[in-house]
N, C-alpha and C positions, 0 to 999 in steps of 0.2 A: 504493500500500500504506500509506503514511504517512497519507493522508487517511482511509482506512478505519479505521485504528487510532485516530485522533483522534476520528472519529465515534463509535466505541464508548465511548471515555472520556467524552465529553460526555453520551452517553445514560446511562451509569452514574451520573454525577454528578446528572443530572436525576432519576433514580429514587431516589437517596438523599435528595435534597431533598424529593421527594414523600413518601417514607416518614416523614421527620422532621416534615413538616407534618401528616400524619395523626395521628402520635403526640402531637405538640404540641397539636393540637386536642382529642384524647382527654383529655389531661392538664387542659386548660382546662375541659372539660365536667365532669371529675371534681371539680375545685375547686367548680364551681357546685353539683354534687350534694351535696358535703360541707357547703356553706353552707346548702343547703336541708334537710340532715339525712337524706339518703337512706342506705340501707345500703351497705356496702362492695361487696357483690355487684354493684351497679349500676356501680361503677367498672370492675370486671372486664369486664362486658358491653361497656362503651364502648371499652375497649382491644381487645377481640376484634373489634369493628366496625372499628377502625382497621387492625388486621392484615388483615381481610378486604378492606378498600378498597385497601390496599397491594398485596396479591396480585392484585387485579383490575386495577389501573392500571399495574402493572409487568410486565416480561417475565421468565419463568423462575421457579424456585423459591427462589433465593437471597434475594431481597429480602423475600419473605413469611416465611421462616424467621428472617432477621435481625430483622424487625419483631416476631416473636413473642418473641424473647429480650429485645429492647430494651423491649418493653411490660411484661414481667415485672419487669425491673429498675426501670422507671419507676414502676410501681405500688408496689414496695417502697420506692423513694426518696421518693416524694411522699405516699403515703397510708398507710403503716404506721409505728407508733411503734417507735423514735424517728424523727421526720421528718428528711428530708434526709441520711440515712445509709443504708448498705446493711446495717446490723446488724439482726438479728431477735431480739426478746425473747420473742415468743410462738411456741413450736414449732409451733402450729397453722397459722401462716402458711406454713411450709415445704410443707405439703400443698397449701395454696392456690396457692403459686407453682408447684409441680410440675404440678398439674392445669391451672392457667392456661397454662403453657408448652406442655404436651402438646396441650391443646385448640386453642391458637392455631396450633401447627405443623400439626396435622391440618387445621384449617380453611383455612389458607393453601395447604397442599398440594393439597387438593381443589379449591379455587377456581382455583389456577393450572392444574391438570390440566383442569378443565372449560373454562377459557378457552383453553388450548392446543388441546383437541379441537375446540372451536367454531371457532377460527381455522383449523385444518387443514381442517375441513369446508368452511368458506367458500372457502379457497384451492383445494381440489379441485373444488368446484362451479364456481368461476370458471374454473379450468383446463379442466374438461370443457366448459363452455359456450363458451370461447374456441376450443378445438380443434374442437368441433362446428361452430361458425359458420365457422371457416376451412375445414374439410373441405367444408362445404356450398357455400361460394363457389368453392373450387378445383374442385369436381366440374363446375361449369358453364364453366370456363375452356376456351377453344378454341385458344389458342396460348401460346407461352412468354411473350410480352409480358403477357398477362392474368395468368398465374401470378405473374410478377414484381410487377406492380402490387398484386395481392391480398396477397401475403406481406409486402411492404414496408409497406403501409398497416396491416396487422394489428400488425406489430412496432412501428411508429411510434406507434400509438394505445395500445398496451399499455405501452411504456416511456417514452412522452412524449419521443421523440427522433427524429432523422432516421436512416434506415437505407439502406444501399445493397446491391445484389446484384452481386457480382463473378462474371463468367461464366468458365467454363473451356472455351474453344473453341466457344461457341455462336454463333448468328447474330442473336438478337433483343436481346442485351445487349452492352455494351462489354466488351472483353477485358482482363483483368489477369493476366498470367502471373507477375509477381513482386510480392509485397507487402512494401514496405520499411518497417522501423521508423524512427521519428524519431531516436532515440538510436543511438549507435554499437553495432553488433551484427550478427549474421548475417542475411542476407536469408531470407525465408520463401518457398519456392517452392510451387506448387500441389501438388507431390508429397508435401509434408510433412503434408498435412491428413487423409488417410484414416484414420490411426491416432489422431486427436484428435477424439473424438466429444463431449466434454463441455467446457462453458464456453469461455473465450477462450484464445488461444494465449499462453503465457508464454515469453519469451525467457530466455537464460541470465543468471545473476547477478542475478536479481530485476528485470531491466529489462522493462518492458511496452511494447508497441507503442502508437502514438498512438491507434489504434482497437482494438476487440475483434473477433475473427473467429469466426464460427460456421459450420462446414462443413455443406453439404447433401450427404449421402452416400447414393448409391444402392446397389443390390445388387452392382454390379461396378465402379463408378467414382465419382469426385467430380463432382457435377453443378453445384455453385456454392458461393459463400461469401458469407454475410451479414456486413456490416460495420456496427458500431454504435459510437458514441463511447465512449471509455475511461471517462469519469466515470460514465456510465450503467451500464456493465458492472460497475464496482466496487461500485455500490449494490444490485446484484441479490442477492436472497436465494435460498434453496434452492427455494422455490416458483416463483420467476421463472425460475431455471435449468432446473427441470423442465419448465416450460411451453415455454421456448425449445427444449428438446430435442424435445418433442412437435411443435412447429411445424415444426422442421427435418425430422423424419421424415414428417410429413404432406405437406410440400412435395416431398420426395423422391419419395413415392409418386405425387403428381400429375404431376411431371415425367416419371417413368418411364411412367406411363399414357399421357401425350401422345406420348412417343417411340414407344411400342409401337403406338399407333393410327396414327401417321404411317408407321411401318414396314409395318404391315398394308396401308395404302392403296397404298404403293409396290409392295408384293409383288403385290397384286391387279392393279395397272396393268400390271406387267411380265408377269404371267400372261396378261392380256387381249391384250397386244401379241403375245406368243408365239403365242397361239391364232389371232389374225388373220393373222400371218405364215405360220403353218402352213397355214391354209385357202387363203391366196393362192398359196403355192407348190404346194399340191396341185392347185388348180384349173388353174394354168398348166401344170403337168406333164401332167395328163390331156389338156389341149387340144393339147399338142405331140406326144404319142406317135403319134397316127394319121398326121398329115402327115409326120412324120419317118420312120416305117416305109415310107410310100410313096416318099419321096425315096431312102431307102437301097435299096429294091428296084429302083426305076427306074434308079438309077446303076449297080447291079450288072448289070442287063440291058444297059445301054449299053456297059459295059466288056467284057462278053462278046461283044457284037456288033461291037466295034471292035478293030482291030489296035493293038498297043502303040506302034508308031511313028507312029500317027495322032495329031494334036494333040487330037482330041476324046477320045481315051483318057485323056490327062493331065487334061483338064478334068473328065471323068466321075469319075476317081479322086479329084480334089480335092473334088468334091461329095460323094462317098461318105465320104471321111475326115472332113469337117466334119460331115456329118449323123450319122455314127456317133458322133462325140464328143458332139454334142448329145443323141443318144439315151442315151448312157451317163450324161450329166449329169442327164437327166430321171429315169432309173431311180434314180440316187443320191438325188435330191430326194425321190422317192416313198418310198424306203426310209427316209430320214431322218425324214420326217413320220410314217410308221408307227411308227418307234422312239420318237419323242417322244410320240406319243399312246398308246403302250402297246398298239398293235394288231398289232404284229409278233410273232406267237407262234412259239416255237421248237419244231421237230419233231426232237428229238434221237434219233438212232439211232447204233449202232456202225458207223462207216464206216471203210474202209481209207484211211488218210491218204495213201498214195502215189497212189491213184486220184484223190482230190480234187485233190491238187497237180498231177498230170498233166493232168487235165481243164482246170484253170485255165490251165496253160501252153499247151496246145494252142489254147484259145480266144484267148489273147492273141497267139500267133504267127500266127494266121489273119489278124489285122489288122496285123501287123508282120512280114512275111515276111523282111525283111532282117536280123533279129536272131536271135541264138542264145542259148537259155536252158538252163543245165545243171541237172538235177534230181538231188538226192542223197537217198536214203532208206535205212532199215535193211534188212538182208537178210531178216529175219523179218517176217511180216505184223504191222502195227501198227494195231489197231482203236482208234479214238478216238470217244467219244460226242460228237456234234455234229449241227447242222443243216447238212447237206452243201451245200445251195444257198447259205446265207448265208456259210459259211466259204469257199466257192468265190468268192463276190463279194469277200470280204476279200482273198483271194489275187490276184484279178484287179486290184483297185484298187492293191495294192502293186506288182504287176508292171508295170502301166501307168505308175505313178509312176516306177519304175526306168527304163523305156524312155524316158520324157520327158527324163530327166536323164543318159542314157548314149548315147554314140555307137554306131552300128550295129555297129562292130567291137569294142565293149567287152564286158566280162565281166558277165553277170547269172546269179546262182545262186539256185535255190529248193531249200531243204533242209528235212528234217523229222527229228527225233530225239525221244527220250523217256527219262525216268528213272522212278522208282517212282511218282510222283504226277502228273507233267505231261508233255504232248507239246509239243515246241518246234518252231515253224515259223519259218524264217529266210529273208528275201529280201535278197540282197546285190547291189549294183551297183558299177561302177567309174567313176561319174561324178565330179562336182566335190565331192560331199559336201553336208552341211547346214551352213548358217551357224550359228555358236554363238548368235547372237541369236534365231534361229528355233527352236532346239531346245525351249525351254520352252513354245512356243505351237503346235507343229506339228500337234497333234491337236485344236486348237480349231476350232469351226465357222466357215467362211468366212475362215479365215486363209490367206493366200498369202505366199510368200517375197518379201522385199524386194529380193533380189539380182537382178541382170540376167544371166541365163544364156543364152548364144547357142543352146544346144541344148534349152532348156526350152520346152515347149509350153503352150498355153492351159490354165488351171485356175481354179476358183472356190473352192477350199478346202473341198470337201465330202467327197472320197473318204476322206481319213485320219480325219476325224471320224466317218464311218460305220463304218470299220474299228474304231475305238475302241469305239463303242457296241455293235457286234455281238459283239466279243470279250468285253467286260465282261458282256453279257447271258448269255454262256456260262459266266461265272464265272472267266474268265481275265484276262490283262493283256497290254498291248502297249507296247513301248518303241522308241525310235529313237535312233540314235547314228551317229557317223562311224566308219568302219572303222579299226581300229588298225594294220593291216598295210599298207594302201595307200590311195590316194584312193578315195572312194566312201562310200555310205551303207549302213546295215544296219538292217533292221526285224525285230524278233523279237516274236512273240506266242505265248502259252501257252494251252493248253486242259487242264482237269483230267481225269485218267483216273478217272472216278467208278466205273465198273464194275470196274476193276482194283483200286481201293481196297477196294470191297465184297468182292471175292473174297479178298483178303488177310486181311480181318477174319474 
């Protein structure tokens, strides 16, 4: 700050010396004109020329106006009788002095204004050209490293100094999470910069950091910080500050454009991977359905033809159980791929909730005869808009999951209830419950529990994901939790009662 004040004082002294030099030269020329016998009007013209040159070679209006006043007094002192005094014997000179002063002030003011407009026009032209060139070069940048090189080169050429780009968590540039001032004072963290969009950062009590920092601010975050030497920042004028702000904004747009392009590429790659995975799963599932159906049918025939105390019956039953599990997994995979592709269309009809729950329970018990499932439903008929086939699949998956984690003598309950707007389907078991670490992820695709349960059977983590997708397609929601009253898990899903809402309206 002290260096900047000293620079302004030296500049002011230089302008005063320049003004006095022009007025001194005008006085010397006036003496030559008087020696040659020229009219006094010529002296006035010479002084007006000195005022004009002063306004042209100095900055601002002050020196031109000061030169106008000094020129009038100089003409009075050196060229009016009595000489070398400021006394005026001829009243006509007062008019001359007034006209001369007014003319000189107007001339200097117009000259300074024209000079200032010309300077601003040149600065704006240079700024526009610099920003255009920077934008043109940044538009061709293919990675963050190229953007860094382009902006640092542009700043270095413009300010004739070395510049650095401090990265905020990126990969292509070194990381600087704390910017430390040389003198004693608070540290500047990267979180301080989003609110400081203009010029360099000033610390408390007039202390400045060893370098000046210009933040590159995007629409949602701080993208980086440009660092330049302190002495160069102190010498920057308003035009240079304005250009630096434009450069930072242009750089921010280029960085965000690159980030957006990279994100789009990653999104397309993920979508392509999902499409390939869906096609692969669909092809495998279709190829497995036919042989699995044959294996299930053959094992059923062998079981029917064999006594239960025959060892071949137990072998046939194991084949049937494994094939049936594989068949259910294939059906789940096909349903999942149809849901992901948007090809699974809902055929919603008003269905009796008790019948759908009962049908799912009967189908599950047919494959698990050693279990007992209790069904609870309202006394009155409850009609729920649903695709009965898909909701039945949801109930079967939840009941199968309960059987996997519950002993044959344990309690399993399937209940349905309703309020004004929703029907509530609940599946409870008395198994070991759900691990707290698994609860946030239990409906994710291909997620399986990490716990080692002795009564848990094989699974690949698709059943609950399909339940979640089907219920959400109906406009409902599904949740899982551990039972508060005893050991076991509880799954609850809701379906909206659309027709009932419409009737109430």
